[in-house]
RODO-2510 file (C-alpha; in nm, 4 decimals, decimal comma):
residues 355
     n   res          X          Y          Z
     1     m     0,0000     0,0000     0,0000
     2     p     0,1448     0,3440    -0,0918
     3     t     0,2549     0,5736     0,1878
     4     i     0,2201     0,9451     0,2465
     5     k     0,5939     0,9797     0,1773
     6     e     0,5500     0,8252    -0,1678
     7     v     0,2662     1,0664    -0,2418
     8     a     0,4876     1,3555    -0,1304
     9     a     0,7765     1,2405    -0,3507
    10     l     0,5546     1,2070    -0,6590
    11     a     0,3946     1,5482    -0,5988
    12     g     0,7273     1,7159    -0,5228
    13     v     0,6210     1,8393    -0,1797
    14     s     0,6828     1,7486     0,1827
    15     p     0,4794     1,4820     0,3702
    16     t     0,3525     1,7639     0,5916
    17     t     0,2054     1,9424     0,2883
    18     v     0,0368     1,6189     0,1790
    19     s    -0,1171     1,5961     0,5255
    20     y    -0,2361     1,9568     0,5035
    21     v    -0,4052     1,8842     0,1704
    22     l    -0,5609     1,5465     0,2423
    23     l    -0,6781     1,6415     0,5907
    24     d    -0,7723     1,9972     0,4863
    25     r    -0,5893     2,1300     0,7921
    26     k    -0,4286     2,4429     0,6472
    27     p    -0,4663     2,6519     0,3282
    28     v    -0,2501     2,5302     0,0395
    29     l    -0,1970     2,6878    -0,3019
    30     p    -0,4506     2,5523    -0,5555
    31     s    -0,1695     2,4331    -0,7854
    32     t    -0,0033     2,2473    -0,4986
    33     r    -0,3330     2,0946    -0,3875
    34     a    -0,3980     1,9740    -0,7419
    35     r    -0,0535     1,8038    -0,7594
    36     v    -0,1055     1,6289    -0,4267
    37     v    -0,4563     1,5072    -0,5137
    38     a    -0,3371     1,3855    -0,8559
    39     a    -0,0434     1,2006    -0,6963
    40     a    -0,2660     1,0370    -0,4357
    41     q    -0,5112     0,9231    -0,7033
    42     q    -0,2325     0,7932    -0,9284
    43     l    -0,0835     0,5862    -0,6465
    44     g    -0,4185     0,4795    -0,5054
    45     y    -0,3350     0,6293    -0,1677
    46     t    -0,6175     0,6310     0,0891
    47     p    -0,5716     0,7933     0,4317
    48     h    -0,5922     0,5342     0,7088
    49     g    -0,9170     0,6241     0,8838
    50     p    -0,8787     0,4322     1,2139
    51     a    -0,5232     0,5559     1,2687
    52     q    -0,6287     0,9154     1,2009
    53     a    -0,9240     0,8759     1,4358
    54     l    -0,6840     0,7746     1,7125
    55     r    -0,4620     1,0771     1,6467
    56     t    -0,7379     1,3354     1,6000
    57     g    -1,0264     1,1953     1,8061
    58     r    -1,2489     1,1972     1,4955
    59     n    -1,3800     0,9325     1,2604
    60     r    -1,2862     1,0157     0,9006
    61     t    -1,6383     0,9402     0,7772
    62     l    -1,9039     1,1856     0,6626
    63     g    -2,2667     1,0723     0,6408
    64     l    -2,4881     1,1773     0,3501
    65     c    -2,8608     1,0976     0,3578
    66     v    -3,0531     1,1888     0,0415
    67     g    -3,4040     1,1369    -0,0949
    68     l    -3,3757     0,9389    -0,4199
    69     a    -3,0514     0,8426    -0,5916
    70     t    -3,2467     0,8039    -0,9174
    71     n    -3,2953     1,1824    -0,9221
    72     p    -3,0139     1,3092    -1,1494
    73     t    -2,9531     1,6130    -0,9289
    74     i    -2,9189     1,3914    -0,6212
    75     g    -2,6833     1,1619    -0,8104
    76     a    -2,4678     1,4617    -0,9001
    77     i    -2,4735     1,5807    -0,5363
    78     i    -2,3459     1,2382    -0,4262
    79     q    -2,0717     1,2509    -0,6896
    80     g    -1,9552     1,5990    -0,5888
    81     a    -1,9689     1,5232    -0,2164
    82     s    -1,7819     1,1941    -0,2568
    83     q    -1,4996     1,3540    -0,4550
    84     r    -1,4604     1,6469    -0,2149
    85     a    -1,4651     1,4156     0,0872
    86     y    -1,1919     1,2027    -0,0699
    87     e    -0,9783     1,5082    -0,1393
    88     a    -1,0056     1,6000     0,2286
    89     g    -0,9134     1,2517     0,3499
    90     y    -1,2653     1,1402     0,4402
    91     v    -1,4894     0,8537     0,3338
    92     l    -1,8509     0,9305     0,2402
    93     s    -2,1215     0,6952     0,3665
    94     v    -2,4443     0,7373     0,1641
    95     a    -2,7984     0,6437     0,2703
    96     i    -3,1267     0,6800     0,0771
    97     s    -3,4383     0,7968     0,2632
    98     a    -3,6868     0,7691    -0,0287
    99     h    -3,8489     1,0824     0,1227
   100     n    -3,9650     0,8655     0,4151
   101     p    -3,9049     1,0418     0,7512
   102     a    -3,9059     0,7121     0,9461
   103     l    -3,6515     0,5558     0,7106
   104     e    -3,4427     0,8717     0,7258
   105     r    -3,4352     0,8581     1,1076
   106     a    -3,3185     0,4962     1,0925
   107     h    -3,0387     0,5866     0,8509
   108     l    -2,9273     0,8880     1,0555
   109     s    -2,9216     0,6722     1,3687
   110     a    -2,7028     0,4151     1,1939
   111     l    -2,4646     0,6834     1,0662
   112     t    -2,4432     0,8250     1,4173
   113     q    -2,3575     0,4816     1,5586
   114     q    -2,0790     0,4636     1,2978
   115     r    -1,9445     0,7825     1,4609
   116     a    -1,9689     0,9898     1,1425
   117     a    -1,7900     1,3193     1,1949
   118     a    -2,0817     1,5143     1,0421
   119     l    -2,4126     1,4465     0,8701
   120     i    -2,5238     1,6038     0,5425
   121     v    -2,8952     1,5654     0,4704
   122     t    -3,1563     1,6530     0,2120
   123     p    -3,4400     1,6577     0,4682
   124     a    -3,7276     1,4142     0,4219
   125     s    -3,9680     1,6399     0,6125
   126     g    -4,0058     1,9891     0,7544
   127     e    -3,9807     1,8605     1,1120
   128     a    -3,6709     1,9955     1,2902
   129     t    -3,6738     1,7694     1,5992
   130     p    -3,4834     1,4642     1,4635
   131     y    -3,1949     1,6776     1,3405
   132     a    -3,1862     1,8972     1,6500
   133     e    -3,1546     1,5859     1,8674
   134     l    -2,8459     1,4827     1,6720
   135     q    -2,6987     1,8301     1,7148
   136     r    -2,7490     1,8078     2,0899
   137     a    -2,5448     1,4878     2,0749
   138     g    -2,2591     1,6930     1,9278
   139     i    -2,2988     1,6032     1,5603
   140     a    -2,2663     1,8762     1,2982
   141     i    -2,5605     1,8891     1,0554
   142     v    -2,5524     2,0458     0,7082
   143     c    -2,8785     2,0698     0,5144
   144     v    -2,8788     2,0548     0,1350
   145     d    -3,1587     2,2022    -0,0776
   146     s    -3,3873     2,2844     0,2185
   147     r    -3,3832     2,3243     0,5961
   148     p    -3,6690     2,2529     0,8381
   149     a    -3,8100     2,5646     1,0046
   150     g    -3,6488     2,6325     1,3408
   151     l    -3,3424     2,4137     1,2820
   152     e    -3,0147     2,5908     1,3622
   153     a    -2,8033     2,4299     1,0891
   154     d    -2,6030     2,5413     0,7870
   155     l    -2,7874     2,5373     0,4538
   156     v    -2,6409     2,4780     0,1076
   157     a    -2,8967     2,5200    -0,1697
   158     a    -2,9445     2,6203    -0,5288
   159     d    -3,1080     2,9602    -0,5576
   160     h    -3,4562     2,8240    -0,6256
   161     y    -3,6129     3,1664    -0,5650
   162     q    -3,4209     3,3197    -0,8530
   163     g    -3,4808     3,0128    -1,0684
   164     a    -3,8580     3,0313    -1,0279
   165     l    -3,8528     3,4088    -1,0686
   166     a    -3,6612     3,3835    -1,3973
   167     a    -3,8685     3,0961    -1,5376
   168     t    -4,2067     3,2435    -1,4421
   169     g    -4,1084     3,5901    -1,5633
   170     h    -3,9990     3,4440    -1,8964
   171     l    -4,3316     3,2647    -1,9444
   172     l    -4,5417     3,5658    -1,8449
   173     a    -4,3402     3,7923    -2,0745
   174     s    -4,4076     3,5554    -2,3645
   175     g    -4,7831     3,5924    -2,3130
   176     r    -4,8622     3,2911    -2,0954
   177     r    -5,1271     3,3696    -1,8351
   178     r    -5,2041     3,0356    -1,6683
   179     v    -4,8674     2,9120    -1,5466
   180     a    -4,8790     2,5965    -1,3351
   181     l    -4,6096     2,5243    -1,0751
   182     l    -4,5247     2,1675    -0,9716
   183     t    -4,3200     2,1470    -0,6528
   184     i    -4,2313     1,9287    -0,3563
   185     p    -4,4057     1,9533    -0,0140
   186     t    -4,4484     2,3125     0,0995
   187     g    -4,2875     2,2397     0,4372
   188     l    -3,9467     2,2177     0,2714
   189     g    -3,7454     2,5321     0,2081
   190     s    -3,6792     2,4789    -0,1626
   191     s    -4,0537     2,4593    -0,2262
   192     a    -4,1114     2,7784    -0,0301
   193     a    -3,8376     2,9512    -0,2306
   194     r    -3,9891     2,8407    -0,5621
   195     l    -4,3317     2,9608    -0,4529
   196     a    -4,1890     3,2969    -0,3490
   197     g    -4,0159     3,3445    -0,6856
   198     y    -4,3286     3,2363    -0,8721
   199     r    -4,5441     3,4849    -0,6808
   200     e    -4,2911     3,7659    -0,7169
   201     a    -4,2786     3,7216    -1,0957
   202     h    -4,6567     3,7586    -1,1114
   203     a    -4,6406     4,0668    -0,8889
   204     r    -4,3762     4,2289    -1,1091
   205     a    -4,5900     4,1606    -1,4155
   206     g    -4,8971     4,3046    -1,2427
   207     l    -5,0828     3,9765    -1,2807
   208     p    -5,2770     3,7696    -1,0266
   209     v    -5,1607     3,4247    -0,9197
   210     c    -5,3965     3,1415    -1,0143
   211     e    -5,3885     2,9467    -0,6876
   212     d    -5,5512     2,6423    -0,8478
   213     l    -5,2414     2,6028    -1,0669
   214     i    -5,0035     2,5495    -0,7727
   215     c    -4,9477     2,1761    -0,7214
   216     a    -4,7359     2,1107    -0,4108
   217     g    -4,6508     1,7924    -0,2251
   218     l    -4,5176     1,6093    -0,5333
   219     v    -4,2081     1,3912    -0,4933
   220     s    -4,2094     1,1507    -0,7883
   221     r    -4,2521     1,1248    -1,1629
   222     e    -4,5931     0,9601    -1,1159
   223     h    -4,7082     1,2382    -0,8821
   224     a    -4,6220     1,4945    -1,1505
   225     r    -4,7847     1,2925    -1,4267
   226     a    -5,1092     1,2715    -1,2283
   227     a    -5,1020     1,6409    -1,1374
   228     v    -5,0569     1,7518    -1,4993
   229     a    -5,3296     1,5114    -1,6172
   230     r    -5,5678     1,6637    -1,3629
   231     l    -5,4792     2,0187    -1,4718
   232     l    -5,5295     1,9359    -1,8398
   233     a    -5,8772     1,8002    -1,7613
   234     e    -5,9881     2,1290    -1,6040
   235     p    -6,2205     2,3637    -1,7977
   236     r    -5,9369     2,6191    -1,8030
   237     p    -5,6142     2,4190    -1,8341
   238     p    -5,2714     2,5771    -1,7949
   239     d    -5,0885     2,7242    -2,0913
   240     a    -4,7497     2,6663    -1,9245
   241     v    -4,5976     2,4330    -1,6638
   242     i    -4,2902     2,4790    -1,4440
   243     a    -4,1638     2,1520    -1,2908
   244     g    -3,9543     2,1774    -0,9738
   245     g    -3,6950     1,9010    -1,0050
   246     p    -3,5919     1,6231    -1,2476
   247     p    -3,8579     1,3627    -1,1485
   248     l    -4,1352     1,6212    -1,1755
   249     t    -3,9909     1,7440    -1,5058
   250     l    -3,9927     1,3940    -1,6515
   251     g    -4,3454     1,3252    -1,5263
   252     a    -4,4813     1,6497    -1,6704
   253     l    -4,3106     1,5906    -2,0053
   254     a    -4,4436     1,2338    -2,0245
   255     c    -4,8005     1,3428    -1,9483
   256     l    -4,7968     1,6212    -2,2075
   257     h    -4,6678     1,3849    -2,4756
   258     e    -4,9143     1,1109    -2,3828
   259     s    -5,2035     1,3589    -2,3887
   260     g    -5,1192     1,4751    -2,7406
   261     v    -5,0506     1,8296    -2,6189
   262     a    -4,8320     2,0362    -2,8514
   263     i    -4,5276     2,1808    -2,6716
   264     p    -4,5027     2,4808    -2,6609
   265     d    -4,7940     2,5834    -2,8852
   266     d    -5,0580     2,4454    -2,6482
   267     v    -4,8593     2,4267    -2,3253
   268     a    -4,5083     2,5603    -2,2641
   269     l    -4,2835     2,3555    -2,0354
   270     v    -3,9885     2,4545    -1,8143
   271     g    -3,8028     2,1883    -1,6171
   272     s    -3,5411     2,2212    -1,3458
   273     g    -3,2459     2,0395    -1,1954
   274     d    -2,9273     1,8733    -1,3154
   275     v    -3,0911     1,7395    -1,6340
   276     g    -2,8289     1,6587    -1,8953
   277     w    -3,0814     1,5376    -2,1528
   278     a    -3,2743     1,8676    -2,1657
   279     p    -3,1221     1,9882    -2,4974
   280     l    -3,1941     1,6469    -2,6537
   281     a    -3,5680     1,6429    -2,5788
   282     e    -3,8189     1,7133    -2,8550
   283     p    -3,8648     2,0039    -2,8434
   284     a    -3,5463     2,1046    -2,6587
   285     l    -3,6382     2,1624    -2,2957
   286     s    -3,6124     2,5012    -2,1246
   287     l    -3,4460     2,4479    -1,7887
   288     v    -3,3669     2,6075    -1,4546
   289     e    -3,0178     2,4578    -1,4399
   290     v    -2,8857     2,3304    -1,1053
   291     d    -2,5222     2,2199    -1,0608
   292     g    -2,5602     1,9156    -0,8372
   293     e    -2,1883     1,8423    -0,8125
   294     a    -2,1208     2,1964    -0,6923
   295     l    -2,3879     2,1541    -0,4241
   296     g    -2,2299     1,8296    -0,3036
   297     r    -1,8786     1,9748    -0,2916
   298     k    -1,9935     2,2856    -0,1089
   299     a    -2,1893     2,0828     0,1472
   300     v    -1,8791     1,8811     0,2334
   301     e    -1,6681     2,1968     0,2595
   302     v    -1,9209     2,3521     0,4981
   303     a    -1,9276     2,0336     0,7080
   304     l    -1,5475     2,0271     0,7263
   305     e    -1,5405     2,3877     0,8429
   306     r    -1,7763     2,2951     1,1259
   307     i    -1,5761     1,9977     1,2480
   308     e    -1,2172     2,1080     1,1784
   309     t    -1,2014     2,4835     1,2365
   310     s    -1,2830     2,7414     1,4982
   311     i    -1,6261     2,8338     1,3557
   312     t    -1,7975     2,5458     1,5363
   313     q    -1,9889     2,7773     1,7695
   314     q    -2,0832     3,0376     1,5098
   315     p    -2,4492     3,0834     1,4036
   316     p    -2,5782     2,8805     1,1072
   317     r    -2,4988     3,0104     0,7612
   318     d    -2,6856     3,0086     0,4290
   319     f    -2,5075     2,9414     0,0997
   320     f    -2,7152     2,9903    -0,2161
   321     l    -2,5397     2,8687    -0,5281
   322     p    -2,6307     3,0575    -0,8458
   323     i    -2,8570     2,9097    -1,1114
   324     q    -2,8908     2,9682    -1,4818
   325     f    -3,2182     2,9734    -1,6725
   326     a    -3,1854     2,8379    -2,0253
   327     a    -3,4801     2,9231    -2,2531
   328     r    -3,5138     2,6652    -2,5300
   329     a    -3,7836     2,5615    -2,7757
   330     s    -4,0214     2,4132    -2,5159
   331     s    -4,1143     2,7559    -2,3812
   332     v    -4,0638     3,0128    -2,6571
   333     g    -4,3408     3,1373    -2,8842
   334     r    -4,3788     3,0814    -3,2552
   335     e    -4,2388     3,4252    -3,3466
   336     e    -3,9286     3,3857    -3,1326
   337     r    -3,8648     3,0346    -3,2671
   338     s    -3,8997     3,1494    -3,6267
   339     t    -3,6358     3,4210    -3,5896
   340     a    -3,3939     3,2355    -3,3585
   341     p    -3,0779     3,0738    -3,4977
   342     e    -3,0438     2,6954    -3,4948
   343     g    -2,9527     2,5621    -3,1495
   344     y    -3,0874     2,8793    -2,9865
   345     v    -3,0631     2,9025    -2,6090
   346     r    -3,1082     3,2176    -2,4053
   347     r    -2,9524     3,2126    -2,0603
   348     a    -3,0171     3,4319    -1,7619
   349     s    -2,8446     3,4178    -1,4255
   350     p    -3,0081     3,6886    -1,2139
   351     a    -2,8333     3,8202    -0,9061
   352     r    -2,9460     3,6925    -0,5669
   353     l    -3,2047     3,9172    -0,4072
   354     t    -3,2191     3,9847    -0,0347
   355     q    -3,5263     3,8164     0,1044
***
């Protein structure tokens, strides 16, 4: 098995510098960090967790509990978190809650028994108590995407407010007047942020919100499919749909195709998330783009700051990663499509507003 000295020799640095990089103990120049990480990967070097735990008093494991690994954004979060944990000399232990609070509690309990140094969660509910109990036991909690009301924990999230504001504003500006919003349960922060952006876009356009077009509490492709089918059967169906997340995007798209609805002539569609196939859809899908890997990396960095630096006792912090809105054929009008060049995509990345 390769040693830290061999990594140092290959990277052209001292063993102490390798330790600084892999344990994230002190700042190191980005170029130096890159050489050390590349050398460690080339040699297959893995920090020895039990030995480090004896020296530092910490387990070199981070727990990550997410909703559904089949969600492309969640998969990207896992990928980003795993890579960043490895770079810092940690192992990532992943659990899947399937949006089931009871299953999530069981997973978090198991990760705690494994003495994980910190827990990163995409909360399965808006109830703060289970996470607060873990904090009282001395475990650092980092929430990704949303944070239960009243929980004093760091939050790392995509800027869903700005995403919904940009998408809704785009649809209203193109003449749509019955814009449906599909989102997850309203008790979760990302849903609240999407709703706030959706409402603000209507307010800026001087238009009322059609409350019957807000479909919350959806967590799966089938939920979204059923919600869109119900909306299409109404006497006044929507002329646009915004889907909050990859599963809801796929469900909405499937229902519109199955119903014979012309996109965007009858109903415009905007999806959201880390959806790599969006430009390949027919028509190409407009998207609120979320960088899942960046979310995962940032969540690990925030967790490491809590457990390895002097900020442990500081108040919780909010980190909103920027989004981009890409307008493609699924949401633009006939006139705009007829004058746009081939492969047209209009992007907007609005600045974060103080809320």
